[in-house]
N, C-alpha and C positions, 0 to 999 in steps of 0.2 A: 194495616186493614181497620175499616170502620163496618160493624156490624151494626145493621139497622133488625128493630127487632120488631115483630108481631106485639102489640098487647091484647093479650089474651091466653087462655085455659092452654098452657105445656111451655107457654114463652121463656119459662127460667130453665125449663131444661134444653129445651131446642138452644138457644142462647149459651149457654154454659157449654153444653156440649162443642157448638161452632168454637166458642173460646180458648176450648184446651186443644179443639182437632189443628186450629189456626198456628198457637204457641208449639207444639208438636211439630210442625212443618217448620220452622225455623220463621214464621209470618207473626210481624210484631202488628199486636191490636192495640189502636188508639183509644178507642174508648165504643162505647155503645150508644145508640141511636132507640129511643120507645117511640114507633108509630102506634100511635092511636085509632083503631078498627073501627070504633061505635059512639056512635053522638050520647050513648049510655050504654060507657063499660059497666060490666061486669064488678061487684064488689072486692074479688080476689085479686084484679087487676090494678089494685090502687098502691099496693105493695109491690109488685112485679120489676121496678125502675131501683128498686132501695134493696133489694136480695137480690139481683144478679150484681149491682155493683158490690155487695160486702162479699157473695160468695168467687166471684171473679177476682176481684182485685182490681178491674178496670175503669177508666174513668167514666163515668154518667154525662151524655155530651149535652144531652136532652131528653124530651116529653114532648114529641110532635102530638098537637092538639086534631082533635079529627076534622078533617075536610070532606065536605059533602060532596055528590058525587058529580055535579055541575062544574066546580072549580078543581076539581081534578083535572081536568084538561087542559089547565089555565097554570102557563107556566110562570106566570108570576103571581098567582096567587100560592104555589108552592113556594116558590122563594121567600116570599113574604114570610110564609107561616114557617119555614126553616131558621130565618135569619129572626125572628120573634124567640124561637123555643129551642135552639140548638148555640152551642156556648162552642164558636169556632175558635176563638180567642185560647182552647185548650188543644185542638190541632196545631197552632204554631208553634206551639214547644217542640215539636216532633221536625227530623232532617226530613227533606221532599226525597222520595224515593225518584 
């Protein structure tokens, strides 16, 4: 499973709970992707990714930059953004289910 977490207040708690719940049910968590929700993120969000990585023990696959509203409906813009910011090579190390 790959967890995609919003980069906002409360995400550390939500993400750690999600990872722990998945593990407790035998689901392998491959990593976390942080999705930036604002063009001007709050200062505390600057540390969310590293804190989640340290406390959860799962790989940080990437932090996806904010995408303005018009581009959100454009699949090629989303694909490009993920390609630039997510380390898909880390996913290749795991078995396919």
